[in-house]
C-alpha positions, 0 to 999 in steps of 0.5 A: 499499500503506497502513497507514491502514486507515480511508482511502478513497483511497490514494496508489497510486490517486492516482498512477494518475491520472498514466498514463505514456501521458499523459506520453509523449503530451504529450512528443510533442506539446510536443517536450519531448525533442528534444536531451535525452539523459538528462533526458527530460520524463518523467524530469524529471517523476518527479524533481521529483514525488518530489524535492518530496515527499521533501525539506523544501527542495529544491535542485539538489544534492538532485535530483542525489542523488535521480536517482542513487539506486537506490531512485528508479530502482527506484520509476520504472523507470529505467535504473540506469546513467544518472546526471546532475550538478547542472549538467545539472539546472540547465541542463535546468530553464532550457530544458525546455519549461514547457508540458509541465508546464503541460498535465500540471497541466491534465490532472490538474486536470480529472480531479480536478475532475470526480471531487472537484469541487462547486459551492458554490451552486446557481448558481455555482462560487466561484473565489478569485483572489489572488497570492502572491510569492516574493522573493530578494536582488538579483542572484540573480533575473535578470528580476524585479519590483524592490522597490527595497529590495535584493530582487526578486520573482516573483509567482504569481497563482492561481485556487483553486476551494475544493479545488484550484488551477485556474490559475496566472500567473507574473509577473516584469515591473515593471508586474505589481507592481500587482494591478490589472494582474496579477490581471485577466490571470489572470482573463481567461485562466481565463474563456477556459479555462473557457467555459461554466461558471458561475464567480463570481470572488472578489477582494480589495482588489487590484483597484480599477480601475473600468475593469477592472470595466467590462470584466468586466461587458461580458464577462459575468464575475461578480465580488465585489470588496472595495472601498476604503471611501468611493470616489465613486459615484452611487446609482441605486437602493437595493435595501435593504428593511426586513427585510434589515437584520434578517437574521442576517449573523454579527455584521455589519449590512447598511448599504447595498445599491444600484445605483450608477455608479462614477467612473474617471479618464480620462487627458487630455494638456494642451498642455504634454504633461502628463497629468492624470485627468478623473473621469467615470462609467462606464456599467456599473451595479454593486452596492454593498454596505456592511456594519458590524461590530456590535462595531466600529461604525466599521468598515465593509466595502465590496463591489462586484459585477455580480450583482443577483439574489442577496441581499446576505447571499449575496454577503458570504457568498461573499466570506468564502470567499475566505480559502480561498486564503490557507489554500492559499498558507500550505500550499504555503509551509510544507508545500511550500516554494514560497518556496524557489526551486530555479531562478533562471530564469523558465522553471525557476521556471514548471516548479517551480510547476507541479510544486508545484501537481501535488504539492499537488493530489495531497495535497489530494485525499488530504486531502479523501478521507480527511477529515484535516488538511494536515500529517497529509495530507502526512505520511501521503502520504509514508509511503505513498510510502515503503511503495510503495518498500519493497514494490518492493524486497521484490518485486524481492528475491524476497520477499512484501511482504504479510508486511510489510504486513498487510492 
């Protein structure tokens, strides 16, 4: 029930994408409700969904108050006599099967992507891949990436298709502090999950390993990576033509477009047991594109790709779309408060990030369908949820909600 007459999609319509039958089916498959008396998987899903939407900074205390509130129970048709305590919520977050929430996230993504998704070129879907981190003071987080400055980090590596987050990996091990270790894991999982799709992965400077790029090429994973400048290479063939340098590139000039071989370091153990790295060329050919800012001639941008058929201008245009994931990170941090950790346990953190991304998808589809901004979408989404609650209370009390909400 919406007061926004020009909206094409309502909150009520979006919530119907999450049928109760799906929650019950996945609960059976994952056995998420075993050994739970009150906080079944479905109830936890509703509690977290409503809690994230209704609170600026969610906490276990606010979740306790939300569950025990009659309005919440009326909205989701729960037993009025059931109550929970904060300690029960904390324990449930730490032990509930996060796979249940992951599967709900993936099911909702598939439904939204099929109805609202779009290809951004004739050949490819552009998948932006990057990480964002959430930090907390030492001691609060158990297993986490130690920054040696009194803080520990949890890293979320995500894939974003330009409209929706399509996957997330949660890292708390020290080796994944390096993007060269974290991002390839997420990309390979995403490729495996989306077999048969024509994706091209857009990656920032975090991934620089030539061996990783070689692996991507061997597995036929198209990519565009912004490279560090002045890395060593051997040019095989120039693809640059005179007319390429005169094409409009939005304030940039095409300096180089070549097929190259890149160097990598092979670890060698010497007689003393020490390790040094021997430089060697990787067999896979890559494409090196260098552009220069016309207003700052000394500023160059290097890109490495394994796509040889597309124009250089198209590849650099693809990379510019990478900024979409930065906008998305800002949205979930500022509007959905993903930086505020409700649970300090990795399992609980996994549950919360899946639920946050589910809420994010609902708001992003609402935003796109109704052609409004991020902040407006979240505000109006919450207002429509409030109206649904009011309408249910009016009906429950024997009244007519149409007298309140003029249609």
